[in-house]
Residue, then its C-alpha position, 0 to 999 in steps of 0.5 A: m499500499p503506498l503511503g504519503l510523502p512528507s510535506a514539511g521540514e527537510k525530508a519534504k525538500a528531500a522529496d522533491y529530488f527524485p530520478h526521472s528524465g526530462s519532463v514527467h506529469d507529477e505536482f511540478y508539471w500541473i502547477s508549472e501549466i497553472n501558472k502558465a493560465s494563470l499569467i494567460m488570463n491575468t494579461e488577458e484580463g489586464l491584471l498584468s501589464k505586460e512587462n511584467a507577463q513577459t518577465f515572468a513568463k521567462g522565469l517560468a521557463k526557466v523553472i521548467k527547464e531547470g526542473d526538468l534536469p534530472d539532478s534539480p528539484r521539482p517541488r511538489v507544493y506550492i511554497r516550495y515551488e514559488p522560491l524558484m520563481i522568485k531567484h529568476c524573477g524576482i519578488s515581483c513575480t509574487l503578483l502572478h498570485a494574487g487571488r490564488s491559494s495552495q487550496d485552489i492550485h492544489s485541488t485544480f492539480f489534483r483533478m488534472g492528475v486524476r482526470e489524466k490517470l483516468l483516461d488510461f484507466m478507460k482506454a485500458a478498459l476500452d481495449a479489454r472491451r475489444a478484446i473480449y467482443k473479437t474472441a466472442l465473435e470468434h465463437r459466437d458459434t461455440v457451445m459450451p455449458n453456462y454455470t450457476n452457483g458453481v454447477a453446469a447449469q444450461p448450454n449457452s453459446l460462448g459468443h452470447q455469454w461473452l457478449g454479457h461480459v462486453e455489456s457489463f464493461e459497456r455499464d462501467f464505461r458509462q460509469l467512468v464517464f460520469a466520474y469524469n465530466e464530475t472530475n473535470q470540473s475546476p476549483m481554479g480561482t476560489t482561493v482559500l474559502n469564498g474567493t478573491s477580491w482580485p477580479l479573476n475569470r474563474h470561467r478562463m481559468a478552467e477552459l484555458l486547463g482544459f476543464d469544463a467548467p468551473i465548480d460553482n460554490a467557491f466554498d465548496a470547490g476547495q473544502i468539499a468537492t475535491e475529496d468527493m471526486f477523488v472518492q467517487t473516482a476512486h470507487s468507479v474502478v471497484l465494477p471493472m475490477l469486479h467484471i474482471g473477477h466475475f470472468i476469471q472465475e468462470v473460466m477457473t470453474q471448469y479449469s477443475q476438470a480432467r480436460p478443460w475446454i478453455l485453457v490458459s496458453s501461459t502456465y506454470v508447473s507444479s514443483a511436485m506433480p509433474q502432470k499440472r499446469n497451473p493458470g497462474p496469469l488467471i490467479d495473479l489478475r485476480r489477485d491484482a483486481s481484489e487489491v485494487i478494490n482494496e486501496t480504493n476502500g482506502t480513500v474512504f478511511r483517507t476521508h472519513n471523519l475529516m474537518t472540509g478542506m483537509y488535503d490527507g484525501k487529494d494527495l496526488p501520489i497515492a492517487r496515482v497508485l491506484f490508478d495506474d494499478a487498476t489500468t495495469v491490471m485492465s491492461g493484463f486482462a485484454d491481454i488474458v483475453g487474447l491467451l485464451k485456447i477455446d476448444a469447441d469439440r471438448a465444450l459440446e463433450e462436456l455436454n453430451s456427458d452431462w444433464t445441462a438440458s433437461q429443462e429443454l424437455a419440460d419447456i417443449l412438454m408444457r409448450r407443445f402439450g400443455v403438460p404443466f411445468r413441475v410435471g414436466h419438471h419432475f419427469a425430467s429430473a426422475m430422469v436424471t437420476y436415473a441416467r447418473a445412478n445407471k451411468l447414462t449420459p444423454l446419448n445413450f438414455p434408453y427411449s423405451v426408459v423414457c417411457d417408463l419414467w412418464r408413465e410412473e410420473v403421469k401416474k403420480e402427479a398428472e392422471g387424466i392431465a396428461s397421457e401415458t404415451f410419452p408425446l414426443t418420438e425417439e427422434d424427437f426426444k434426442a432434438a430436445l436434448n441436442p445442446v447447440e439446437i438448444v442454443a439455436n431455437r431460444r426465442v426471448y429478446g437477448g438471447p442466443q438465437k442467430s438474430e439476436m445475436d446479430r443484434q447483440f453484436k451490432e450494439r455492442l460494437e457501436a458502443i465500443e465503437r461510440d466510447e472510443k469516439w468519446l475516450s478521444d474527444a476527452k483527450k482533444q479537449l485535454d491537448d487542445a487547452a495544452q496547445t493553446r496554453q503554450s502557444l500563448f504563453t510562448a506569445l507572452m514570452g516575446 
């Protein structure tokens, strides 16, 4: 678990020196970008003379250049950053700080850092969705067992099941978009608690920094909203991590078979048992997804029972670790989907070795012959009990025994309601237990039948493409703002 860095004293100053190769998007970087925007806005509003703006801009450029050197400090808080400005352009450069405070500066760069990391995670989540979609499309007709309560339940197509996972990640993305929109609101210009008499243009500052808008209430902006934002944004990765766990567990359930039909191509051998091929990548990923969820819980514990405005919950290094870890897990998940090897013949063999198709008998008897569902259900259950006691499968169950069991069930529960003659021919009986036919003959909206699969694949792909465009537009907004800042900043230097 990451710990925060010291904020004061010699240890804090020492923490400003760390190995890097050029500009990195840390607190120093974001403070520099905020300073650029402040220079531009104050000059545009006539609050700084052009002469001062030019002097301060040149000094800021020197601070940035020195900070990008590997052996130079990169202050993480404003009170240690400002002396570097004074060093290069004199005490008059503190005019730039009029109407500002560490409170709104730190709240602002915290949001800028979080939104960048959130976009990285969203990109990884989209890559994972595409990976699942691609394999689902390749195996849309692969029939396999689905499980409930860890037990094989019904036949389904892998394509249909995995489209369900695609849709769950689609819902996750909507929540991530909401979290991003909440993150991309600017506290800048609110100073400490209730603004300033210095006539700052908060809307222009928000625009220059790539935000959608300023946060409305000045007290909320610096004292409440940013901590709320981080807890909310951090928890927007919880469902994606849970969905990764769901996916892995479904693969692991069948992995205990002597001959699984979904295998990980990268495994490790037991140190003692030569026959074992352990699915290490799945276990690693499940562990790491759980650890990310654990990290998100820390955001709540760091912020509860605090006065408004405390910085416990606004620590950018800790936030970066959380989102970097989440992105690493999501990227690893996309890779693992590509490592899965699916044996369609083995999956069908597994279905035919057990009685996951037995519910279809009850459905057919009800739908075609008006047999009460519970009568058909009890008949199918009796058939399964007999089959397992006699080591029979759907492929070799004697039709004569079917007829005998049916007569017994009618006499017991349905005399006068159903005929003692089993209503299905032997051919119809075998077709009713055919997993491929069962999947193909579904009729409900959202089912695995061809017409519905065609629709679902189309709509899921459209959603992926729509979300990829949203991500591209969001990144472009930030890139455009950065280019505008740099262009106007360069112009200030003359």
